[in-house]
N, C-alpha and C positions, 0 to 999 in steps of 0.2 A: 597704333595696334596694341602696344604694351599698356597704354593707358586703359584701353577697353578691357584687356585681360585682367588688369588689376581691379578695375571697377566690378567686373563679373565675379572675381574672387571675393571681393568685399561683400557683394550682394549675397553670394552663396553662403559665406560665413555668417552674415547677419540673419539670413533665413534659417540656417541650421541652429543658430543660438536661440532664435525665437521658437523653433520647434522644440528644442530641449527644455526651454522655460515652460512652454505649454504642457509638455509631457510631465514635467515635475509638478506643475500646478494640478494637473488631472490626477496624478498619483496621490498628491497630498489630499485632494478632495475626496478621492476614493477611500483613502486611509481614514479620513475624518468621518466619512459616512459609515465605514465599517465600525469605527469606535462608537459612534452614536447608536448604531444597531446593536452593538454589544451591550451598551448601557441600557438600551430598551429591554434587551433580553434579561438583564440582571434585575431591572425594576419590575419586570412582569414574569416572575418565576413560574406562574401557573401555565405559561404558554410554551408549547413545544414547536419552535419554528423549524421547518424542514425545507431544504432546497428542492426545487422542481418546477416545471412549467405550470402555468395556470390550468386548473382543472385536473391536475394529476394527483392531488392529495385529497384525502377524506377529512371531513370536519367531525370531530367528536365533541359533544356538549354535555358537561356535567354540572352539578350544582356548586361544588366546593373547589376553591383553588388548590387546597391540599390534595384532593382526589385527582385534580387535573395534573398536578406535578407527577404523582405516582403513575397514573395511567399513561401519561406522555412518554415516560421512560420505558414502559413495557412495550408500547406500540412502535416507537421509533419512527423511521423514515416512512413517509407516505401518509402520516396522520398529523393533523393540527388539533390540539385539545384546548378548549376554552371553558370557562366556568361562568355560570349565570349569577352565582352567589345568591341562591334561593329563588323565590318567585320573581317573575318579570311582570305579571299582570295580576290585577285584583279589582275588587269593587271599589268605587270612589270613596275617598275618606270622609267627605262632608255631605254626602247625600245617600239615600237608600240604595240607588243603583240597581234596583230590581223592578222589572216591568210586571207587576202583579197581575194586571189585567190581560197580559199577553203570555200566559203560561209560565209566569215566574222567570222570564228570560233575564239572565244577568247582564248588566251593561259593564263590561270589563274595560279597564284602561291601564296603560303602563304605570307601574308604581313609580312615584316621583324619584328621580335619580337613576332610573334604569333605562332611560331613553338612549343614552350613549352605548350601553351594553347591547341593546336591541339592534341599533344601527351597525355596530361592529359585526355582530353575528350575521346580519343581512349581507353585508359586504363580503364576508368570508364565504357565505353560502353560495353566492354567485360564482365563486371561483373554485368550488369543490366538486369532486367527482361523485361523492356520496355524503350524506349527512346522517350521523349516528347520534341519536338523542339518548343519553345514558344517565338521566336523572334517577333519583333513588327508586328502588323497586317496591313502591307502595302506592296507595291511592293519591297521596299528595304529589309524589314524584310523577305519576301518570298524568295528573292535571297540568303540571308544569310542562311536561313533554308535549301535551296537546296545545298549550298556549304558544310554545316555541314553534311547533309545526305550522300553526296558523300564521304567525308572524313571518316565518321564513318562506312561506309559499308565495311565489310571484303573483301579483295581482292580475297581470296580463301576460299571457303566453303567446308568443308569435307562432304563426302556423308553421309546422314542420320543425320547430325547435324542440330540444330535449329538456325535460324537467328533471332537475337533480332529485334522485330518490331519497326519501326520508325514512330511516329505519329506527326501530326502538330496540335498545340494548338494556339488559338487566344484569347488573353486577351484584351478585350475592356475596362475593368476597373479592378483595383487591389483591390478587396475586397474578403473576405473569401468565400462567397457564389458564387461570379462570377468566382473565380479561380477554385473551385471544380467543378462547372458546366462546365467550359471550358475543364477541364481534362477529365470529363466523356463523353464529346461530341467531343473528338479529332478526327480529320479527316486526310486528306492527303495533301501533298504539292501541291499547285496550279501551274502547269507547265506553264500555260499561263501568270500568273503574273511574273514568273521567266523570261520568254522570253521577256516580255515587259520591265522589268528592265534591262535585258542584252542588249537589243537593245538600250536603252537609254545610257547605259555605253559605248557601242561600238561607238555609234554616237558621243558622247561627246569626246571620245578619238581620233577619226578620225579628228574631227574639230581642237581640241587643238594641236594634234601632227603635223598635216599637215600645219595648218595656222600660228602657233606661229613662226616658223622660218622666215616667211615673215615679221612679226613685228620686229624680231631681225635685219633684214637687213635694214628696212626702218625707224624704229623709235628708238629702243633701245634694247640692249642685255638683255635677261632674262625675257622679257614680255611674257604673255600668252593670247590666245584668247579663250573665252568660247562661246559655241553655244548660250546659253540663256542669259548669262551675257552681251554679246555684244549687244544684242537687247535691254536689259534694259538700257545699257549705251546710246544707240542710242536715246531712248526716252528722257533721261535727256539732252543730247547734243542738240537735235532738239528743246526742250523746251527753252533751253538757247538761241539758235539762234532766235527763235520767239520773245523772250524778247528783244534782242538786236536790232532786226529789227522793233520793235514796235514803231509807231509814236503816241503819246498821242494826243487826240482831246479834246479841251476845251468844257465844258458845265456847265450850272448853274442850281441851284434849288432855289426855294423860299419857306421858311418854316415859319409858324406862330406859336408862342408860346402862348397858351391859358390857362385859369384857370377857374375852377368852384369849389366852396366850398373848397378852398385851395388845390385842386388837379390840378396839372399842366399836360398838355399833348400837343402834337404837331399835326399840320395839314399841309400837303404839297400841293402846287399848282398842281392840277391834269389836269385841262382842261381850255382852253380859247375859249369861243364861241362854246362849245360843242365838241371841238377837243383836242386830246392830244397834248401837246405843248413841243417843244424842245427849250431851251434857249441857244443859241450858244455863247453869249458874255455878258460882263457886261453892255454894252449900253442897250441891250434889258431888262436885269434884272432891271436896274435903271428905265426904262420906265414903267415897271410893277408896281414898287413901287410908282411912281408918280401917276399912275391911282388909286392905292389903297388909297393913301392919299386924293384923291379928294372926297372920301366918307364922309369926315368930320373927327372929332377928338373926343377924350375923355380924361379924366384925365391921362391915360397912353400914350396918343399921337396917338392912333389908334382907329378908330370906332369899336365897337363890331361886331362880326360875327353872323349873324342870322342862326340858325340851319335849314337846309333844310330836306332832306330825312334821316331817321335813319333806318338802316337795322340790325336786330339781328337774329342770328341763332345759333343753338347748333351744335357743331362739336365734333367728337370723334377721339381720337388718340390711335391706338392700340400699345401695346408694341412690341419691336423688338424680333425677334426669337433668340433662343440660339446661342451662338458663333459657327462659323466655324473657321478653322485655320486663314483664311484671316481676318475675322472681329475681331477676338481676337487680332491679331497683330495691326490692325488699331486702335481699341479702346484703347489698351494699350499704343500705341504711342501718341494718342491725350490726353488721360486722365491722364496717369502715366508718360509720357515722356520716355517710354521704347523703345529701339530699337528692331527690330524683333528677333535678335539673343538672346537678354536678355530675351525677352518674352518667347521664346521657351525653353530656359534653365530652367526658373522657372516652366513652365508648365510641363516639363519632370520630375522635382523633385516632383511636386504635384501628377502626375500620378503614378510614381513608388512607392511612399510610404513615409510617414513622421511618425516619432515616436510621438504618441499622448498619453503620460502618460502611465497609466496601460494598456490601450488598445493595446499598441505596435504599430508597423508600419502598416499604412493603406494608401491605395491610395485615395486621396481626390477628384480627378477629373477623368473623363473618358479620353480615348485616344485623344490626342490633335492634331493629324494630320487627319483632316477630312474636306470634302467640303459639308457636309450635315448638315441641321438644325434639322433633325428628332430626336425625343426623344421617349423612350419607354412609354407605358401606365402605367407601374409600377412606373417609376420615376415621371411622371406627377401627378399621384395620390398621391404619397408621398409628393410632393411639395405642392399640394393644401391642403392636410390635415394639414401640418405645417403652411401654410399661414393663414388658418382658425383660428389657435391658436394665431398667431402673430397680425393679422389685423382685423379679423372678416369676416363673410360670404360675406358681401357686396363688399369686395375687390377681390373676386375670379372671374376668368373668367367664362363665361357661358359654362361649360363643359371642358373637358380636351383639352389642346392645344398641339397636337402632331407634328405640324409644318413639316409634311412630304408630303403634297399634291402636291406642285409645285416643280418639279425637275429642278434646275437651269441648265443653259447651261454648258456643260463639267463636271457636278457633277457626281462623281462615286457612291455616296451614300452608301459607304461600311460601314460606322460607324455612330453612333449617333453624334449629335452635342456635343460640349464641355460643360459638365455639372458637377455639384458636384455629387459624388457617393452617398452621404447621405445628403439630403436637411436639416436634423435636425442639422447638424454640422455648426452652425452659425460661421462666421469668428471671431466675438468677443470672442466666447467661446474657440477657439483653437489658438488665437493669440499668446499666450506665447510659443507655440511649433514651431512657424514659424519664419523665418527670415523676415526682413522688406519687402523685395521684394516678398517673397512667400505669405505673408499676403495680400499685395496689389493686387496681381494677383488672389489669391483665392477669395478675396472679390468681385473682378470684375466679375469673372465667376459665383459665387454664386448669386450675385444680378441680373445679366443679366438673368440667368435661372429662378430664382424665379419670377422675374418681368414678364417673358414670360407667366406665368400661372395666371397672375392677370388681373383684369378688365381694360378696356380702360379708359384713362383719358377723362373727359368731360369738354369742354370749352364753354363759352358763348362768341362768337365773334361778334364784333360790327363794323359797318362801318357808319360814320357820314359825310354827305356832307354839306358844307357851300357854298351856291350859292350867289355870290356878283355881283351887277351891279354897275359899276363905270366907270370913264373916262369922257372926255368932253361930254356936252349935245348932240352935233351933231355927236359924235362917241362913243356911249355907248357900253361897252363890258361886257360880263359875265365871271366872274372868278369862277372856282369851286375848292375849297380847300377840301381835303379829309383826314379824320383821321381814321385809322384802329387800332383796339386793341382787346385784348382778356383777359379774366380772367378765372382762373381755378374754375370750378363749382364742380367737383369731382376729387380728385387727382388720384384715381385708382393706376396704377403701378408707377406713379411718386412719390408716397409716399416712394418708395424703390429705384428707379433707374432712372437716366437721362442720355441720351447719350451725349457724348462730341462732340464739334464742333470746327472746325478750319476755317481759311481763305478760302473762296470759297464755304463753305457749306451754304445751305439755312437756313434762320432764322426759328427757331422752334416756334410753337404756344405758348409755355410757356414763350418765351422770348419777346412776343409782349407787348406793353405798355398797362396799364389799363386805361380805359376811364370812366369818371363819367356818371351818369344817365342824359341824355339830352332828350328833347322832341322837336318836330318840332315847329319852330317859336320862340324858346327861343333865347335870345341875350347872347352871351358868350364874356366876356371881353378878349381883346387881349393885351398881354404884349409887344410883339415885332414881327416884320416881318423882316426876315433876308435873304438877298441873299447870296448864298454860291457857291463859285467857285469849280469845280471838273475837273478832267481829266480822260479820259478813261484809264483803266489799262491793262497791258499785262497779259497773263495767269500766275498764280503764279508758282514758282518753286515747284518741287515735295518735299513733306515731306515723311517720311517713311510710314505714313498712306496712303497718296494719291498715292504713287508709288505702294504699295501693291494693292490698289484698282484698279489702272490702269492695272497692270499686270493680275489681275484676270479678269477684264472686257475684255481684249484683248485675254485671253486664253494663256498667256505666262507662262510657268512653271506650277507647281502644288503647292497646299498649303504647302507641306513638303519642297519645294525648295525655297520659297520666302526669308527666313532668310539667306540662304547661298548665294543667288544671290546678295542681298544687301551688306552683309558683304564682299563678294569677291570684289565687286567694290571698297569698301572703303580700304580694305587691299592692293589691288594693286595700290592704290592711283590714280585711275581713276576719283574719285569724292571726294569732301570734304563735310562734314556735318557741316554747319554753321547756327546758329540761327534756328536749326531743319529743315533746307532746304538743298537740294542737289545742289551743284555747281560743274560742271565738271571742272577738272583740265586741264591744257594745254596738259599734257600727255594723259588724257582721250579723249580729243577732237581729238588729233592726231591719236590715236588708232582707234577711230570711223571712221575717214576719210579713213584710209587705208583699213580697213576691209569692209566697205560699198562700197567703190570704186571697190575693187577687187572681192568681193562676194556679189553683190546686191541681188541675188536670195536667198542666205542663211541667211544673217543677216537682215531679215526684219520681220515685225510683222506677215504678212499673212503666210509666210512659217513656222515660229516657232509655231504659233498657230495650223496650219494644221498638223505639226509633232506631237504635243501633242495629237491631235485627232487620228492620226494613231497609236500611242502607246497605246491609249485606245482600239483601234480596235484589236490590237495584244492580249491584255488582254482578250478581249471578244471572241477571236477565229475567228474573221472576216478577219484578214490579217496575212500571214506568215511573221515572223520577218526578214528573210533573204531578202525577196522581198522589204520590206520597206527600208532596208539599201542599197540595190542595186539601187533602184530608186533615192536615195539621192546621192550616191557616184559617179554615172556616170557623172552628170553635175558638181559636186564639183571637181572631178579630172580634168575635162576639164578646169575649171577656174584656177586650180593650174598650168596647163601647159601653160597658156597665160600670166603669170605674167611679167610685165615690171617694173623692180625695179626702174629705173631712173624716170619714169613717176610718180610712186607712191610717191617717195621721194619729187618730186617737188610739188605734190598735197598736201602732208601732211605738208610740211614746206614752209615758205615764203622765196623763193630763188630769188626774183626779182633783188636783188643787184648783183647777180652772173653774169648777162648778161654783165655788164660793168667792172667786176673785171678780172684781169689777173694774171697768175702765177708769183710769185716773183722771180722765178729762171730762167725760160726760156721765159716768156711772152705769153705762150699758154693759150687757153681758159680753164676755170675751169668747172667741171661738177660733179654732185652728184653721189655717188656710194654706193652700199650696201655691207657691210662686215660682218664677223662673229661677230664682236664686235659692230655692229651698223652702221648707215650711216655716211659718211664723204665726204669731198670735195677733189678732186684730179685733177691734171693737165691732160689735154687730152692726153699728151705724156707719162703719167705714165702707165706702168713701163718701157717703151722702152728706152726713152732718158732722162726722168726727174723723180725725186724721190719725188716731192713736194706733200704733203697732209696736210690737217688741219682739225680741228673739224668743224662740220656742222655750228655752231653758230659763227664762226670767230675765230681769234687767241685768245689764252688764255689771259685773262685780268690779268695784273700784280697786286699783292696784294697791298692794300692801307695802309700805315703806320698810326697808331693811337697813342693817348697819354696813352692808357691803357697798363699796365704792366702784364706780364705773372705771374700767381700765383705760378708757379713751379720754374722758373729760374730767374724771374725779368727782362727779356728782353722785349723790346717793342712788342706789338701785332699788327697784320695786319688783315684787313678785307679779308676774303676768301669766296668762293662760294661753296655751296654743292647742292645736289639735293633738299634739303629742304629749301634753301635760304641762306642768309648771316650768317656768324659767325665770331668770333674772334679766330685767331690761332697764336701761337708763331712764331715770325719772324725767329727763328733759326731752324724751322722744316727742316729735320726730327731729328735733334739732340735732340730737346725738342718737345714733343707732346702735350703741354698744349693748351687747347681750352676753350672758354667761349661763352655763348650765347650773342647775340647782346644786349647791354644795351638800356634802353628806356629813361633814364634821369629822371624817376619818382621813388620815394623812398617808401619803404614799411612802412605803418603806424604802424606796430607792432614792427619791429626790426630795422628799419632805413636803411636796406640794399637796394641796387638798384634792381628794378624789371627788370627781363630779360625774353626774349621770350623762351619758351620751347614747345615741341610737344609731344602729347600722343603717346605711343608706338604702339598701334594698328592702329589708323586711321590717325595719324600724324596731328591731329587738333592742331592749335596753342593755347597756353594759356600763362599766365604771372605769374611768381612766384618770390619770394624773392631769392636773390642770396645766402643767408645764408641757408645751408642745414637743420639746426635745426628749421627753421621757416616754418610754414605751411600755410602762407598767399598765396592765389591764386585768380586770376580773369581771366575770359574767354574773356573779351573784352579788346581792346587795351588801356593801360593807357596813358593819356596825361597830360602835365604839365600845368593845369589850376587851378585857385584858387577858392575854395569854398566860397560862399558868407555867409555861416552860421558859419563855424568854422575857415576859413582862411587857411585851409590845401591846399598845392599845390600838386595836384594829383587827377585825376578823371578817371572813366571808360568812354570811348566813346561808347555810346549805340545808337541803332537805332531800332525803331519799325515802322511798316507801319502806325499805327494810330497816333503816336506822332512825328515821324521823328527823326532827330538827337537830342540827349540830353545827359546830363552828369550825373554821379552819383559819389559823393564824396567817395574816398577810405576810409576815416576815419569815417565820421559821417553818411553817406548814403543819405545825402541831394541830391535831383535831381533838375536840371534846364535845360531849353531849350537853344538851340543855334540858332543864326540867320540863316535863309535859305541860306544867301549869303556866310556863312562860307565855308571854303574848305571842300570837302567831306572827311569823316573820314573812314578809313579802319576798318572794324569790323571783328574780328576773332571769329570763332565759337569754 
């Protein structure tokens, strides 16, 4: 009996120990699973995981992981937020993907790499009580929402089962209240917007897919033609042609330097004998000076000017409206030097959410793709309340400024203007949470919006006329000199914000000279009277700001497309950005010639602008999208069928020398031909009796031997040619593949290495850097071997500005000096 009890005790103890071990193992497994889950949450920061039984939480789908993080924190329990990271569906990459015969039906397929995202969203959708699609509130976002809805909709629905509802959410700003309000007011996907975006995508694919092979045959393999980008390129090329064809006309001005009470100011010759005068040459200018000297003299050499009429009036200048996408890009380019793409990238960050200390992620600005200046009454009230604290009541506008009365041409007015979500978040207060670029752009948006709610600036403007009678007694003449100026009487919005200006913009009131107090009949001392030679100037090349402004004025593209239009032109090397101005490349000019010659009705301003209006009408339900595409495709297809490759090659390239050149093998005539790898020259008897062909630009030039040695094998290097210009390559190529940039003969002031030309990866803009990889010395203007008069260093940047002309800047001490106009023109690299 005792033995049995002992055995039972042992069995019980053994069983208990086994249970304890199993419990420990289960606990360890649970702990490991929890840790793994925690690791997954850390590695997937854009996902908000919330506890709850299947089907009890809603799925929210956005485009950006950053936006997902911000929105997830605002919505909290009951919502799971996921990001698509852009589009999930598109036309196929390697075929047309459009059934032209069947009403231009697009054949969409998952974008490579997005299959996993689609499957994850499908799995989550099955377990969700509701699906909220919150892609960007524009046409493109609406198209993504439609593609998501199609993918998430079950293919088969069992009888009696409940289908998870899909709702469309529009976030115009990413703040807690705005997000919750948008979820509460969710609607449905706008099919008309989807059709408008689909029509645009199909249209662009038809143009690119059908027209690009023509460029391959006539210009170069691998080029592409864009429907809108080619029109923008045409604007740049035509402006360049205007500049080249421009003939400057000489004219002169006469300016008097005057002074009263130690305040200097100027007056310009405005009229002679009551008529506005044009001075065409120096002889006439010198004659005017002789007449002015006949009035007598003073200790300064010139007789004083008697004050004639004095006109004073008060003028008011209203602040600019809040930013649209276009004006934001223009002002960021002028004031900050940002390209359109950089501006939109920073704006996207500010819209989607920035971590602001304990407050967490918060969207700092409203949606940045808009063509409206309208603002809500709530935001205007909040701005004025805060301005009252910052500046006082007298600096506030008379009433709320909602800026929504006049609808601009082609404006869809779907969103508010670009503004801060919370006016009390001053840029200086949150600067430590922002990158340098984010801070600059947020400060620009904040200042512009706040200034739009401020009082006008008030100026006292003054016009002073000096009426002089002079010249020989028998031929007296009346000379009218006029001086204009203004002073700020009340700063108003100028206390916070001033718009930037660039070449070609009108002079602002606040930039006018200040004039002293003068009364009629008063004699004002004259320091000097100077004749100045001028020449009429051609229209300026487009800057990023002026190009965006011109695209908007002409109705080419839409606010959301300006950045991609400009970056595409640069990425394809159709244009170079030098000194913040666009210069068309030889390739760009050739592409423009071919496209405009073959498709004049497609690649022109009127057609492109009209097409944008038709896309708007599709969105408004006034036009069926298939009809718009059919009306375009019929004449476009006809143009494709009338292509004459040889004529296009002759138009695009200078082949005048070909008329006298003969085949080296059989003596036959040479003619241009288009091939799969681009245009080339062939004998007229090719391929029947002669095999002769050569590149379009002549026989390949033999490499030129130099004294430079290869850094890899020590062999002499030769000058070779690439699509980006000349470079040094090893003479033993392909045995050795050593290359070097072309040397400049100027040496680095930091490490002593020779400066060599390099090119930026994206835009292929030339710059000059030290040959030593460890040295960070860089200049953007071409270095020249000229000696500095201050420090004696041999090496300077060759710089040019319109105001100063050619000048130099020492690489070592920064000293600047002018060069004589007769000097050889200097190449300036951007």
